[in-house]
N, C-alpha and C positions, 0 to 999 in steps of 0.2 A: 674218215675215221669213225668206226662204229661206236655206238653208244656205250658198250661195255669197256672199251679202252679208255675212253674219257673218264668213266666211272672209276677205272683202276688208277688212272692218273690222279685223280682228286684223292683217293685212299693214300697213295703214295705220299703226296704233298702233305697230307694230315700226319702220316707218321714222322716224316722228316721234321715238321714243325714242332712236333711234341715230343720227340726223343730228346734226352739230355745230349747236349753238344758232343760230350766225350763218346757217347754211344753212336750217335749219327755219323761222327768221323770215322768210325770203324766200317761203315758200309761203302764198298767199292761201286756197286751198282744194284738196282733193283730191276728185275726183267720180268716181263709178262710172257707166259708161254701157255702151252696146251691148247685146249678148244677155242678160247677166246681169241688168242693170238693168231691161230689158223683160220678163224672165221666160220667154223663149223659147229658152234656152240648151240645149246638148247636154252629155253626160257629159264630153266633152273640149274643150269651149269655152273659149277664152282669157277671162280676166277683165281687161276694159278699164278703165283708170284714166287720168284726165287730172289732171296736177298743175299747177295754175294758180299760176305764180310771177311775183314782180315782176322778178327778174333771173335769167336762165338762163345758167349757166356750164358749161364742159366739165367742171370740177371737180365740180359737183353731179351732171351726168349719170354720171360715173364712180363717183361715191359711191352713187348710187341703184342702179347695176348690181351694185356690190359687195354692198349690203344685200339686193338681191333674192336672190342666191346664200346670204347669211348667214341669211336667213329660213328657207329650206328645210333649213338644217342646225341651226336652233335647236330648242330643247326645245318651244316654242310649236308648231311644225309637227310635229315627229317624235312627240311624246307625245300629240298631240290630233288635228290634222287628218289626218295620215298614218294614224293608227289608224282614222279614219272613211273611208279610202279616197279622200280628196279629193287630187287630183294635178294640178288645173288650174293652168296657168302663168299669170302676170300680164303684160299688155302695157301698160306705162305710158308715156304720152307727157307730157314736161314742157315748158312754155312759157307764153306769155301767151295765155290764152284768147281774147281779143279778136281775135287774129291767126289764129285757126283757125276760120274760118267754118263749114266742114262738120261740125267736131267739136261746135262751139258749138250748131248746129241740132239735132244729136243729143241733146245734154245738155239743151237746153230742153225737148225733147219728152219725155224719159223719165230724165234723169239723177238720180242719187241722190247727195247730198252726205254723205260720210263725214267730211270734216273742213273746218271754216272756214265763213265767213258768206256763201258765194255764195248769191244769192237766186233768180236767174232768174225764173220766172213768178211765184213767191210772194213778190215783193219787199216787198210791203206787210205781210206778216205779221211779228209779232214773233218773232224766232228766238231760241232757247236752246239750250244744249248740255247734253247729258246725260253725266255722267261715272260709269262703273261700273268697279269693280276687284275682283279676287278676294281671298281671305283672305290676309292677311300673317302668316306664322308667326313672323317675327322680331319679338318683343314691343317691343323698343326702337324698331324702325323704324316699327311700327304706332302706337305712342304719339306718336312724333314726327310722324307725318303727321297724326293726329288733332289735334294741337295747332296745327299749321299751318293746317289747313283749318278747324277749327271753334273754335279758341281754347281759353283756359284761365283758371282763377282761381288766383290767388296772393296770399296775405296779404290776402284780403278784396277784392282788386281783380280786375276782369274784364278780360281781354285778348281782343279779337275776333279771329276767324280770317279767313283770306281769303275764305272762301265768303260770310260776312256783309258783309265790306267791299266785295266785288264785286256785292251785291244778289241773290246766290244763295240757295239753300235746301236743306237737308239732306232727302232723301227716305227715307234708310234708312242703315244703318251703313256701307255701301260704295256709296252712290248719292248724287250731287249733281247739282243743276239750276241752271245759272248762264246769264246773259245772254251772247250769242254774242261780243259785243265784249270781254268779259274772259277768253275761253277760253284765249288764250295764257299769261296770267298763272298759271291753275290747271295748265295742261299743263306748264308749266315746273317746277312743283313735283314732278310725277310723274318727269319726265325726269331732274331732278337727283338724285332718290332711286331712280332705276333701278327703278320700279314700273310694270308693264305696266298701261295704263288702257285702257278701251274708251270711245270718244267717239261719240255720236250726235247728230244735229241734230233739234231738235224746233220745229215752227211752231206758235205759238198764235194 
């Protein structure tokens, strides 16, 4: 994965964590396209994103613009990406992908799904979402997340977590693979707990 794809994935995670739930739920998928997706970008290339939404409103458009500014003021950017010298700006388009024929053609050719179940050419493949997150220093928050995701035992009784309930699997201490159709359920846990999570699509 090139550096700008990881950069775009962090930007998308930031948007999803900070959008109001009712607006985040309107998003079908977020897709990287253009020069970064093709791999022929330059040092100052824009990072092109298409946000495929069920319902596009002026309120959402305004919120996305506000969050774009907030991302570049965030610790995620200042303490990591800025230190790496990454200054590329994002050019995000929000709308119904089916109504953007020219963009859809580019996405079908070389788009990279950063969030959501959009299949494009690979629609027959089984899609899963890979969730990874950094070390959580707050012990109580870490334990609470583990119980929510992986379940727990109390008084001899086992209580399954969301990962098992969704048909997912634990790949590591901070890594989960789950069917794409359940990704919103898991993402909401991280969003509610204000934990930054990185989400990648995996085709099997």
